[in-house]
N, C-alpha and C positions, 0 to 999 in steps of 0.2 A: 164220702170223704174225699178232698182234693189231694191229687197226686202230686207229689212236692219234685218241682223242678230243680234238677241239680246241674248247672252251669259248670262247664269244665273250662279252667282257666289256661288258655292258649298263650304260649310264648314265641316272641317274634325273633329270628335271628337276623341280625344285621349282615349282609354280604360286605365283605371288606375288599374294596376297590384299589387300585394301584394308589389313587390321590389320597385316600386316607391312612394307607399302610404306612405306620412309622418308619419302615425300613425304606420304601420308596421314599418318603420326604427326606429323610436323610441323605439317601444317596444323591436326590435333586440338589439338596443344597450345597452338596458337595461338587458336584457337578458345575454349579453355578460359580462356586469359588473358585474352581480350577481354569473357568475360562476368563474371569476377571483378572486372576494372577496372569495367566497367558498374555491377556491384552496388555495388562502394565508391563511385563516382561518385555513385550515385542515392542511399546512405546519407547521404554528406556533404551532399549538395543539401537532402535532407529535414530534417537537423538542423543545416542552416546557421545558424538564429538562435541555437541553444543552443550551437553552436560558436564564433560571433562573440561572442556575450556572454562566454563562459568567457575567451577569449583577450582581449579587449579590455575587461573589467571584472575579471575574478577575479585575472590576473597584475597587476593595480595594487595588492592588496589583500595583506595577510600572512596566506599560507594555513597554518595549523597541521598541516594535516592533508595528507599527501601520498599517502595511499590512491587508487589508480587507480580504485577502485569508486566512491569519491567525486566524482572528476572525471567521469566517466561520468553519475554520478547530477545532478550540476549541470546537464549539459548535457540530459539527459532532462527535469528539472524544468521547466527555461526552455522546451522544446517545449511541456510540457504547459499551463504558465502561458498560453503564447501562443494557447491554444484555448479559454479558459475560457468564453467568452460572456457574461461578465456575471455568471457564478456568484460566490458567495459564498466566502469562503477563511477556515480557521480551523486552528488548532493543536492537538496533544494533549499535556498534559504530565502527569509524576508526580515523586514524588522525586529520580528519577535526573537532573531537570534543575537539581538545586540549587536556590540561591536566586534566583528569577527577580526581575529588575527592570522590574515591570509597567507602568510609566510609560514605558517604553522600547519595549515591544512593540507596535508599531502596523502595520508595512508589513513583506511579505515582498520579498525583492529591491529594497527601495526604491521598489517599484512599486505591489505588490498589497495593498490594505488588509485587515487581520486583522479580520474582524467576531466571530468565535465561538472558545471552547477548550473543549476537552474535557480534564475534570480527573479523575484517579485518586482515588477516594475511600476504598475498602477492597478487602479482598485476602481471600478465603476468608470463614471464621468468626470470624476472631479478630483481623485487623488492620487499622488504619487507616493509609493512606498519610501518611507523616510530613510532609509538607507541603502536605496536603490543604487545611488551614484558612488557611494563607497566601495558598494559590493561589486559592482560593474567593474570599477576601476582596479579594486585590490585583487580580485580574480585574474583578471587581465595580466597584472603583474606577477601573477603567481603562476603565470603560462597554463593557466585552465580554459578548455574550451568551454565557452557561455552561451546561454539560452536567457532572453529574457521573456517572461509571461504576464500576461494581462488576467487579474482576476474579475470575471465577468458577473455584472450585476443583472439579473433576468427582467428587472422591472423599471430599466434606464435605456435612455436613447442608444442603440448598438452603434450608429455612425459617431456619435460623441464619444463613446469609449474608445473607438476606434483611432480617432483625432487625437484623443489624449495619450494613447499608446505611442502613436508615429510621432508625437510633438516632443516627447521624452525619449526614445530610443533609437539610437542610430546603430545600425548595425555595421561591423566591418569583416573582412575576409577572414575566414576561420571560427567565425560565430555560427551558431545553430539557428534554425529558422523560428520565427516568431512562435510564441506558446499561448493559445486561448484557455484558461482556466474555469470552465464550466462545473460547478458542483451542485448548485440551488436548483429548484424549480420555482417556477414565477407564482406571484400571489394575487396578481391583477390581470392576468393574461391566461390563454390558454397554451399548452405544451406546443402547439400547431405554429402560434406567433412567436413563441420562444425560439423555434428552431428558423424560423425566418428571421429574426433577428440575428443569430448565430451566424447564418449564412450570410448575411449584410456585412457583419465584422470580420469574417474571413475573407470576403471577397474584396473589401475594400483594403484592408492590410496586406494581402497578395499583391493587389494592383501597385501598392506603392513600395513593397520590397522587392517583388518580382521572384519571390517565393513562397510556396504554399505552406501555409501556418500548419502546426501541430497542435493536436486537440489533447488537453489533459482533462481526466475525469476520473469517477470511481467505476470498478468493474459493473456493478449493478446499475449504475446509471448509464454506462455504455450500453449495456445489453438491452436495457428498456426505452432508451431515447434516442440513441445515436448510431447503433451499429448498421442499420440499414440504410437510412438517408444520409449519413455522412461517410459512406464506404470509400471515396475517393481520399480521405483524408487518412494520414498516418495518425496514431493512437499513443498516448502516454498514459497507462493505467495504473491507478491506485489499488492495490488490496493488500490488507495486513492481516489477512486469516492466519491463524495459527497453521492449519493445515495445507496451507497455498504454499509450495516449496519451489514450484516453476513456473516460467510465464507461458503463457499462449504465443504460438507462433505468428499471429496476426499482431501481436502488441509490439509497439517499436521500442516501448520504455516501460519499464515494470517498477513503480515505486513499491517496494516491499515491506517497508517500515518506517515509522515516524519517532522512534524510539532507538535511536544509536547516537553513540558516542564518538566524537571527531576531533583531534586534536586543533588548537584556536578557537572552538567554538564552546561556549559555556551552554550546557543544557542538552536537551535532545534535539535532534537534526533528522530529517528525512533523508532516506538513502534510495537509489535508483540503480537500476539494470538495465545497460543497453543491448539490446537483443543483437548482438555483435561484438567484434573486438573493436581496438582503437583506431586500427586502420580504416575499419569499416565506418566507424563514428566521424571520423574526418572526411570521409566521402560525402556525407549529407550536409556538411556545412556550407555556408555561403561563399560563393567565389568572388 
């Protein structure tokens, strides 16, 4: 007779860990919400001036552009301007701003005087900005400090580009040095050949005007390609990052926004800060 084998049923009990404990999960969620709330409150407090300005002032005006990025830009612009510490403010324009009423161009946000203007003169080796002459003369009549800039095309001959700029730009006493605008990488040549071309343009233009040009570019372009080899030059840096609120000490100018409103100009305009006051800005002008 076979002996009947009786198997006992065993029960396993799961060990409750912190991660699976419902109470712990709730506490974790509450903690995350509190951290996010604290971050939101800190952000709102930091940008309180710009936010208050936007809701108290902008809402009383006819806003033609309801773009969210424009509203955020308004808030950041105000935040940056509140911390300029007496630095000089300027704008830069080209044919894209259309017909500018220069006699109305006086202040930014009805508060900050506009002292200088960067005007596009030439593009590549063959094009004069359509509004250059009017802008150059109009800003002078408006008693603004002027600078003319050349938009550099990497795939065109650098000397031809320099000669086009020289042919069309006559600097006078009180004007800022010529400015070279480089933003693009070459398609048909190496970065090293690009640098050779940039140096040829800079050297050629400096020999003509007897003053060292200024280089305009974006911050990343500056860090990646120009900072080391062109350290003898002064730089005009563009950076519109929402969280960038101050300029570096080694920047001569900082273009901090491309979405500002200025009297006398329809649509958006770029705004720049000079790393010094008006008297220091006048010191670097052409004699």
